[in-house]
N, C-alpha and C positions, 0 to 999 in steps of 0.2 A: 621632802615632798616637792615635786616639780609639777606645777599646774599653771595654766594661763588664767590667773585670777588677780584681782586687785586686793581683795581681802576676804576672809572667810565669811564675815558677816554680811557682805554685799553680793556674793556670787550669784545667788538665785535671783535677786532683784534685777541685777544688770543683765543676766542671761535672758530673763523674760522681756526686758526692754528691747534687747537685740532681736529676739525671736519675733516679737510683734511688729517691730519696724521692718524686718526683712520680709514678713508675710502680711503686710498691712492690707493687701487686697482680699485676704481671707479672714483675718482675725482682728479682734479688738481686745485690749488689755483692760480688765476690770478695775474698779476703784481700789486703791491701796494694794494692787497686785494680788488680789484675792483669787482671781480666776482669769482665764482666757476664754473668750466666747466667739462664736461665729459673727462675722460682720453683717451678713445678710440673714436675718431670721425669717422663718417661713410661718406666716399666720396659720393657726389651726393645726399645726404639726406637733406630734409628741416630741418633747425635748429630751435628748439624751445627755446626761451629765456623768462624768467620771472623774477620777483623780487619784492621787497617791503621792508618796514621797518623790521628790525629784531625784535625778541620777539615773533614771531609766529612759531618758529621751531617745527617740521621739515620743514614746508613751509618756503622758497622755496628750499633752498640748499639741503634739504633731499630728494628732488625729481629729482635730477640731476643724470642721468645715462641711461642705456639701457631702451628704451621703454617710457621715459618721457622727461625731459628737457635736452637740451644740455648745458645750462648755466643758472645761477641765479645770480642776483645782490642784495646783502644785503645792505640796508641802515642802518643808526643808528637806535636804538630802536624806533619803531613806527614813523620813518621818512623815506620818500621816498628816494630811491637811486638817484644819480645824472645822468643827460644825458650822461656825459662822461663815467660813469660806464656801462651804457646800450650800448653805442656805442662800447666801447672796448670789451664787451662780444660778441656782434653780429659779430664784425670783427674776433674775435678769433675762432668762431665756424661755420662761414659761409662756407659751402662746395660746393657752386656753385648753389644750388637749391633755394636760398632765405632764409630769416629769418622770423619767425612768433613770434611776441611779444604777450604774454598772460598777460593781465594787469587787476588787480582788480580795480573796479570803485571807486577810491579815487582821489581827484583833483590833488594832488601832483604827484601820480603815472602816471595818464593819461597825465598830462602836460609834465612831463619829458620824458616819452616814446615817445610822439609825437615829441618832440624836437630831440630826438635821431634818430627817423625814418627820420626826415627831413635832418639830417646831414649824414645819411648813404650813402655810395657809391653804395651798392648793393641793391637788391630788398627786401623790407620789407613790411609785412602786420601785422595787429593787430586784436586781439580778446579781447574785454573788457567784464569781467564777472560782473554780477550784480544780483546775486541770492537771496539776502537777502529780505525777504518779511516783515520784522519787521517795517521798516519805508521807506518812499519814498525818503527821503533825510536826511542828517545829516550835522554837522559842517565840516565833512571830505569830503563829496561827493555831487555831483549834480545828483540826481536820486538815485537809489538803490545801496547799497554797495555790493562789491564783497567779498564773504566770503568763507566758506569751499567748495562750489561748484567749486571753482577754481581748487581744486585737481582733481575733476572728469574731467574737461576740459583738464587739463594737461595730465592725464593718457590716455584718449581716443584719443586725437589728437597726443600725443606722440607715441602711438602704430601705428596710421595711417601713421605718418611720417616714422617710422621705417620700415613699410611695403612698402614704396616707393610712397606714395601719394604726389602729387605736392602741391605747395604753396596755390593755389586757393582752392583746395579741402580741405586742412587742415584748412584754414580759415573758409570755409563754414561749415565744420564739427564742429569746435569749437563754432561757433555761434549757431548751431543747438543744441548742447549739453547744452550750456548756457540757451537757450530758454526752454529747457525741464527740468531745474533744479531749485529748490527752497530750501531756507534754512531759519532757524530762531534759535536764540540763547537765552540763559538765563544765568544770573550770580547770584551766591550765595555770592560771595565776590568780592572785587576789586583786582587790581594788582598794583604793584609799579614799575614805570620806574626808573632804577638806577640813571639817571641824576636828577630826581625830588626828590627821597628819601622819598616820602610820597605817600600814596595810591591815585590813580587817582580819586576815588570817595568813598563815604562811604555808607554802608548799615547796618542797625540795625540787631541784631541777628535773628529777626523774619521777615526780609525783603528779597526780591529778585528783580532783574531787569528783566522784561519780554521784550525780544527783543533787548538785549544788542548787541553792535558792538564789533568787535575783538580788538579795541583800548580802550574799556571801554566807548564808546559813549552811551548816553541814548537810551533806547528802547521805547516801546509803553507806558509803565507805570511801576511804582514801586508798588509792591503788597506784601501782607503777604505771607510768605512761605507756599507752598501747598504740599500735597503728590505727589510723582513722577507721578502717573497715571493722576492726574489733570493737572500737568505741561505738560505732553506729550499730553494730550487731546487738550489743547489750542494751542500748537505748531503745531500739526498735522492738526487741524482745519484751522489754518492760512495758512499753506502750501498748503493743498489740496483745500481750498477755493480759493486760488490765481490761481491754475491751472484751476479751473472751470470744464467745461464739458470735458476737455482734460485729466482729471485724470482717466486713465483706463489702463488695461493691466499689463505688468510686470514693476518692478521698482527696483532700487538700493536704499538701505537705508544706509546712513552714519551717525553714531552717533559719534560726534567729541568732545573730551574733550578740555577744555580751559587751561589745564596745571596743575590744582590743584585738579582735581576730581579723586577719586580712580576708577580703572578699574571695580571693582565690581559694582559701581553705574552706570557706562556707560552701562554695559550689562543689568542692570535692566531697564534703560531707553530704551534700544533697545527692550527689551521684551515688554514693554508697548506700544511703538510706533508701532512696527510691528503688534501687535494685533489690534490696532486702525486702521491702514492703511488697513490691509487685511479685516477688518470688512466692509470697504467701497468699497470692490471689486477690490482692487489693489493687485497683487501678488508680494511679495518681493522675488526676485530670486537671487539678489546679495546683499552683505552686507559688511560693513567695520566698525569696532569699535575700537576707540583708540584716542590718542592725536596726531592730524595731523596738525591742524591749530589753534595754541594756542594763548593765551594772557598772556604771562609770567606765573605767578603762580595763575591766576584767577581760582576760583572754579566755575564750571558751565559747560554747554555743548551746542552744537548746533545739530539740526537735519537737514539733507539734503536728499531730495528725487529727484532722476533723473528718469524720465520716459524713459524706454528702448525701443529700436527697435533692429532689428537683427544686424545692423552695430555697434551701440553703445555697445551692449552687447559683440560682438565679440572682439572689441578693448579693452574693459575693461578686458576681460579674457586673452588677449594676454600677453606673457611673459614680465616681468619688473624686473629690478635689480638696485635698488637705495639704499641709506642708510636707507630710511624709508619704502619703499614698495618693496617687493620681492616675486614673484611667477612665476611658469611656466618655470623656467630655471634650 
């Protein structure tokens, strides 16, 4: 295992120290490294809190700031944060309008956020993301997994909260964005969790995993490596097929790298996916390409399509200033 670390037991703590020092104008590190919060909290605003296992950076800490999250709770690599982290984060950022938890559909995350909500003294609501069309369930989840579509929910709802929407409206909007979002990923290589020291799974040089999860969970099947256009064709067919008759109008296309894929290849995948989607009558009017919901150093990518309406598009376009997303300010 070759990684830029001092020790397995300190990798997360030191990474958070570096992140908060590098972005000290935006974020503050919580006590005992339990969470990262916005430096400038907004009185009377609904607070958005998310989190999950580390190793997916910039998700979630990279999305803390104006127009997105108020706090994020990082667990150990690929391990859910604890309820006391989530409770501490909510208490630190609650500005009197309630707290909305945005939770990816993994059993540990859902269970721990539910426990934190039950312990909270203030008003708490939850949105669970489950945008992955690859498989209905995995060893990590009951039902579909929450993957890169979580970013879209956090951005859109974050903008609505920034504009003054109340807790019930933010929750309803988050559920609507999630319902209009589908994702699917593929892996060309595995990744190595520092504590394990060996790859999570193995792929031959001519193999790929179709429908992989962001923790390296198995997908639909293992297949021979294909040209990018054929990979994009299968991913787009699965995503649009899952939408069914609802797949029409304008859409956002997110091509997300898993950490080990060159940007050149991500843009190539965007080009192939965009052409395929627009050939089926959907207009791509918003886009995002890059490494946003990663799986350590895994080579591969995911495609996410969100069907837009006027409200969702307006909140996507709204100003945002975080470590990982910045526009309009």
